[in-house]
C-alpha positions in Angstrom: -86.2 125.0 1.4 -83.4 126.6 -0.6 -84.5 128.2 -3.7 -81.5 126.6 -5.6 -83.5 123.3 -6.1 -87.1 124.5 -5.3 -89.2 123.2 -8.2 -86.2 121.3 -9.7 -86.5 117.7 -10.7 -83.8 115.0 -10.6 -83.3 112.0 -12.8 -81.4 109.1 -11.0 -80.2 106.5 -13.4 -79.3 103.0 -12.3 -77.0 101.5 -15.0 -76.7 97.8 -15.0 -75.2 95.1 -17.1 -75.6 91.9 -14.9 -77.0 90.6 -11.5 -80.5 91.9 -11.0 -80.9 90.8 -7.6 -77.8 92.9 -6.6 -79.6 95.7 -8.6 -82.4 95.5 -6.4 -80.4 96.2 -3.3 -78.9 99.2 -5.0 -82.5 100.4 -5.9 -83.4 100.1 -2.1 -80.6 102.3 -1.1 -81.8 105.0 -3.4 -85.5 104.7 -2.2 -84.7 104.7 1.5 -82.9 108.0 1.5 -83.2 110.1 4.8 -83.5 113.8 5.3 -83.6 115.2 2.0 -86.4 117.0 -0.2 -85.2 116.1 -3.8 -88.0 115.5 -6.3 -86.5 112.6 -8.1 -87.4 109.7 -10.5 -85.5 106.6 -10.9 -84.8 105.0 -14.4 -83.1 101.7 -14.7 -80.8 101.6 -17.8 -79.8 98.3 -19.1 -76.6 98.1 -21.2 -75.6 94.5 -21.4 -74.5 91.8 -24.2 -76.6 89.4 -22.4 -79.8 89.2 -24.4 -81.8 87.6 -21.6 -80.9 90.2 -18.9 -83.6 92.5 -19.6 -86.2 90.0 -18.9 -84.4 89.0 -15.6 -84.4 92.7 -14.4 -88.2 93.2 -15.5 -89.1 90.0 -13.4 -86.9 91.2 -10.3 -88.9 94.6 -10.6 -92.4 93.4 -11.7 -94.1 94.5 -8.5 -92.3 97.9 -8.5 -93.5 100.9 -10.6 -90.1 101.9 -12.2 -89.3 102.6 -15.7 -86.7 100.2 -17.4 -84.8 101.1 -20.6 -82.5 99.0 -22.5 -79.7 100.7 -24.5 -77.0 99.4 -27.0 -74.0 97.9 -25.6 -70.5 97.2 -27.0 -69.6 95.1 -23.7 -67.7 98.0 -22.4 -68.8 100.5 -19.8 -68.4 103.9 -21.8 -71.2 103.2 -24.1 -73.6 102.8 -21.2 -72.3 105.8 -19.3 -72.9 107.9 -22.5 -76.2 106.5 -23.0 -77.5 108.1 -19.6 -76.7 111.5 -21.1 -78.7 110.8 -24.1 -81.6 109.5 -21.9 -81.2 112.7 -19.7 -81.1 115.0 -22.8 -84.2 113.5 -24.2 -86.3 113.7 -20.9 -86.4 117.5 -20.9 -88.6 117.6 -17.7 -85.5 116.8 -15.5 -83.1 119.5 -14.6 -80.4 117.3 -13.0 -78.8 113.9 -13.5 -77.7 111.7 -10.7 -75.9 108.7 -12.3 -75.5 105.4 -10.1 -73.8 102.3 -11.3 -76.2 99.4 -10.7 -73.6 97.5 -8.7 -72.7 100.2 -6.2 -74.9 101.9 -3.4 -76.0 105.1 -1.9 -75.3 105.8 1.9 -78.6 106.7 3.7 -77.8 110.4 3.8 -76.5 110.7 0.3 -79.3 112.7 -1.3 -79.1 114.9 2.0 -75.4 115.6 1.3 -76.1 116.4 -2.3 -78.8 118.6 -1.3 -76.2 120.5 1.1 -73.7 120.5 -1.8 -76.2 122.1 -4.3 -77.2 124.6 -1.8 -73.6 125.6 -0.8 -72.3 125.8 -4.6 -75.2 126.1 -7.0 -73.1 123.7 -9.3 -73.7 122.6 -13.0 -71.5 119.5 -12.3 -70.6 118.0 -9.0 -68.0 115.2 -8.8 -66.9 113.1 -5.8 -63.4 112.9 -4.6 -63.2 109.0 -4.8 -65.3 106.9 -2.5 -65.7 104.4 0.3 -65.7 100.9 -0.8 -66.6 97.4 0.3 -63.7 94.9 -0.1 -62.8 91.6 0.9 -60.4 90.9 3.9 -57.5 90.1 1.8 -57.9 93.4 -0.3 -57.8 95.5 2.9 -54.5 97.3 3.2 -54.8 99.5 6.2 -55.3 98.8 10.0 -57.9 101.4 9.9 -60.1 99.5 7.5 -63.3 98.5 9.3 -64.3 94.9 9.7 -67.6 93.8 8.7 -69.9 90.9 8.7 -68.8 87.7 7.0 -65.1 89.0 6.9 -65.8 91.8 4.6 -64.3 95.2 5.1 -65.5 98.8 4.7 -62.5 101.0 3.4 -63.8 104.3 4.6 -62.4 107.8 4.0 -61.9 109.7 7.1 -63.6 113.0 8.1 -60.7 115.2 8.1 -62.0 118.7 7.1 -59.8 119.4 4.3 -58.7 118.5 0.7 -57.5 115.0 1.1 -55.4 115.3 -1.9 -52.9 117.6 0.0 -51.9 114.5 1.9 -52.4 111.6 -0.5 -52.7 113.0 -4.0 -49.1 112.6 -5.4 -50.0 109.5 -7.2 -52.8 111.5 -9.0 -50.5 114.1 -10.5 -49.7 112.1 -13.6 -49.8 113.5 -17.2 -52.1 111.1 -19.1 -50.6 112.2 -22.3 -47.0 111.1 -21.4 -47.6 108.6 -18.7 -49.3 105.1 -18.2 -50.7 103.7 -14.9 -52.9 106.7 -14.0 -56.4 106.4 -12.5 -59.5 108.4 -12.4 -59.6 110.4 -9.2 -63.3 111.5 -9.5 -66.8 110.3 -10.0 -69.6 112.2 -11.5 -72.6 112.5 -9.2 -74.6 115.4 -10.4 -74.9 117.1 -13.7 -77.3 119.9 -14.8 -78.8 120.3 -18.3 -76.3 123.1 -18.9 -73.8 120.4 -20.1 -75.6 120.1 -23.4 -74.6 123.6 -24.2 -71.1 122.5 -24.8 -71.9 120.2 -27.6 -69.6 117.3 -26.1 -69.6 114.4 -28.5 -68.5 111.8 -26.1 -68.6 112.1 -22.4 -66.9 108.8 -21.6 -64.3 106.8 -23.7 -66.2 103.9 -25.4 -63.2 102.0 -26.3 -61.8 101.7 -22.7 -62.3 98.7 -20.7 -62.1 100.2 -17.3 -61.0 103.9 -17.2 -63.8 105.2 -19.6 -64.5 107.9 -16.9 -61.0 109.5 -17.5 -62.3 111.3 -20.5 -65.2 112.8 -18.4 -62.3 113.7 -15.9 -60.6 115.6 -18.7 -63.7 117.3 -19.9 -64.2 118.4 -16.2 -60.9 120.0 -16.0 -61.4 121.6 -19.4 -64.8 123.2 -18.4 -63.2 124.5 -15.1 -60.3 126.1 -16.6 -62.2 127.6 -19.4 -65.1 128.7 -17.0 -67.7 127.2 -19.2 -69.8 125.9 -16.4 -69.9 126.1 -12.5 -68.2 122.9 -11.3 -66.9 121.5 -8.2 -65.3 118.4 -6.4 -66.7 117.5 -3.2 -65.5 114.9 -0.4 -67.5 111.6 -1.0 -67.9 110.6 2.6 -71.7 109.7 3.4 -72.5 109.6 -0.3 -71.2 106.8 -2.5 -70.2 103.2 -1.6 -68.4 101.4 -4.3 -68.8 97.6 -4.3 -65.6 96.0 -4.8 -67.1 92.6 -4.0 -68.5 91.6 -7.3 -66.3 89.3 -9.3 -68.1 90.5 -12.5 -67.0 94.0 -12.1 -65.2 95.4 -15.2 -62.1 96.3 -13.6 -61.7 92.5 -12.5 -63.0 91.0 -15.8 -61.5 93.4 -18.4 -57.9 94.4 -19.3 -56.7 98.0 -18.4 -53.4 97.9 -20.3 -54.8 99.3 -23.6 -57.0 102.0 -21.9 -54.2 104.3 -21.5 -53.7 104.7 -25.4 -57.2 105.1 -26.0 -57.3 108.1 -23.5 -54.3 109.6 -25.3 -56.4 109.6 -28.7 -58.3 112.6 -27.1 -55.3 114.8 -26.5 -55.9 117.0 -29.2 -59.2 118.1 -27.7 -57.7 119.2 -24.4 -54.7 121.7 -25.3 -56.0 124.0 -22.9 -55.3 121.6 -20.1 -51.8 121.0 -21.1 -51.2 124.9 -21.2 -52.9 125.2 -17.8 -50.7 122.6 -16.0 -47.5 123.5 -17.9 -46.3 119.8 -17.8 -46.9 119.9 -14.1 -50.3 118.2 -13.3 -51.5 119.3 -10.0 -55.0 118.1 -8.7 -55.0 120.7 -5.9 -55.6 123.4 -8.6 -59.1 121.8 -9.3 -62.0 123.3 -7.3 -62.7 121.6 -4.1 -65.4 122.3 -1.5 -65.6 120.3 1.8 -69.0 119.2 2.9 -69.7 118.4 6.6 -70.9 115.0 7.7 -74.7 114.6 8.3 -74.6 114.7 12.1 -73.4 117.5 14.1 -71.3 115.5 16.6 -68.1 115.4 14.4 -64.9 113.5 15.3 -62.2 116.0 14.7 -59.1 114.5 16.6 -56.4 114.1 13.8 -52.9 114.9 13.3 -50.5 115.1 10.2 -47.6 112.8 10.3 -45.3 112.4 7.4 -47.8 114.4 5.2 -50.4 111.8 6.2 -53.8 112.2 7.9 -53.8 110.0 11.2 -56.8 109.4 13.4 -55.7 109.8 17.0 -58.2 107.8 18.8 -59.5 105.1 16.5 -61.9 103.7 19.0 -63.8 107.1 19.4 -63.7 107.5 15.7 -65.6 104.1 15.3 -68.1 105.2 18.1 -68.8 108.7 16.6 -72.4 108.8 15.2 -71.1 109.9 11.7 -69.0 106.6 11.6 -71.2 104.3 13.5 -74.4 104.6 11.3 -72.3 104.0 8.3 -70.8 100.8 9.9 -74.4 99.5 10.9 -75.7 100.3 7.3 -72.7 98.5 5.7 -73.0 95.5 8.1 -76.6 95.0 7.1 -75.8 95.4 3.3 -73.1 93.0 3.3 -75.4 90.3 4.8 -77.8 91.1 1.8 -75.0 91.0 -0.6 -73.8 87.6 0.6 -77.3 86.1 0.3 -77.3 87.4 -3.4 -74.0 85.8 -4.0 -75.2 82.5 -2.7 -78.2 82.8 -5.2 -75.7 83.6 -7.8 -73.5 80.6 -7.2 -76.7 78.2 -7.1 -77.8 79.6 -10.6 -74.4 79.7 -11.9 -73.8 75.9 -11.2 -76.3 75.3 -14.0 -75.4 78.0 -16.5 -71.9 79.1 -16.0 -70.3 76.9 -13.4 -66.7 78.5 -13.8 -68.1 81.8 -12.3 -69.9 79.6 -9.6 -66.5 78.0 -8.7 -64.7 81.4 -8.8 -67.1 83.1 -6.4 -67.2 80.2 -4.0 -63.5 80.0 -3.8 -63.3 83.9 -3.2 -65.9 83.5 -0.5 -63.9 80.5 1.0 -60.5 82.5 0.8 -62.3 85.4 2.6 -62.5 82.9 5.8 -66.3 82.6 5.2 -67.1 79.2 7.0 -70.5 78.6 5.4 -71.2 74.8 4.7 -73.6 75.7 1.8 -70.7 77.4 0.0 -68.4 74.4 0.6 -71.2 72.1 -0.8 -71.4 74.3 -3.9 -67.7 74.2 -4.7 -68.0 70.5 -4.3 -70.9 70.1 -6.6 -68.6 72.2 -9.2 -65.8 69.6 -8.6 -68.3 66.9 -9.5 -69.8 68.5 -12.5 -66.3 69.2 -13.9 -64.6 66.0 -12.8 -62.1 67.7 -10.7 -62.4 65.3 -7.7 -59.5 66.9 -6.0 -61.7 69.8 -5.3 -64.4 67.7 -3.8 -61.9 65.7 -1.6 -60.4 69.2 -0.3 -63.8 70.5 0.7 -66.1 67.6 1.4 -65.6 67.5 5.1 -66.5 71.3 5.5 -69.6 70.8 3.5 -71.1 68.3 5.9 -74.0 67.8 6.6 -75.2 70.2 3.9 -73.6 67.7 1.5 -76.1 65.0 2.4 -78.7 67.2 0.5 -76.8 66.6 -2.8 -77.0 62.9 -4.3 -74.0 63.6 -6.5 -72.0 64.1 -3.1 -73.2 61.2 -1.0 -70.4 58.8 -2.1 -67.7 61.2 -1.3 -68.9 61.9 2.4 
């Protein structure tokens, strides 16, 4: 065991605002980690405007010994993310924080990869260079995206052993104090207690709807250039799997357009960043460390074409053990997510049938031929007197439609 993490304790927080059944899937990916030796505790942090959500989470986890905390919410992600630091600060028995959003997932070797990263860099802060994500087929943009069960896709970063921003980082070099349409290129995955020495007031922007984490990115840059703490960016393969399937995700439900001006209100805190970049932002100036995949048999057959990384033999890439286990994991996961979605639709038909319709339609548009989903959207049509919807989908719902009295006359 490396002395870097010997006798160190880790707090893993799962931040959630909705969908307790999906949260349970996230929890399962954390407790089923492989080949690591981290001493960690999980705390579920509820940050939601839904006053009933706490009880919903308690019910789902009633047979599991896990601490559940509720924090103040303003309906935006930043306040919830900031509350994690307060919880970490108050629980002095923990040396490191690993924050996970309650609708995203950890790959099976995530903690193993984080352990390797700690042993290699001895960091105060580790951030990920983006992340893999689960998407719908019509959100897939590349021929190398990986087809999964139920027509979902895995958009996976390749294993090219270098800083990928050398090849596709140009769109990240925007000056947030002068330009709009910037995104946050990193994700916090590990933080030590040393961050509290810096007396940072807000780690995340509490006014932003979506890019609340850009403020943390600015803090990260500022910490690095002023040598305040030991900080690194690592490649995110085999660690974090972003869930872009949920229709209730903030980037799908909240407006991004005002976020840019909120981020600009913090400009006065980061004069040293402006001096460092001298009006020419460059993500390649930031401290990047490449971490090898979990298994030794590494696919390395790449070439650079027009300043882009290309996989030469895609079939061999998919068959490589470092890719194959991720595909198997993702295939199993999306089946479980799909069953959660169907439970959500069934529940929402009674409580929020607009969401039930939106999710049913999203699944249908994703080429999922499930008669239950067609029946759900027909029930929505009857409830809301939108008979054109019933007439459009009733044939696809048969024979499941026979189980719904309200649909019998339309069969």
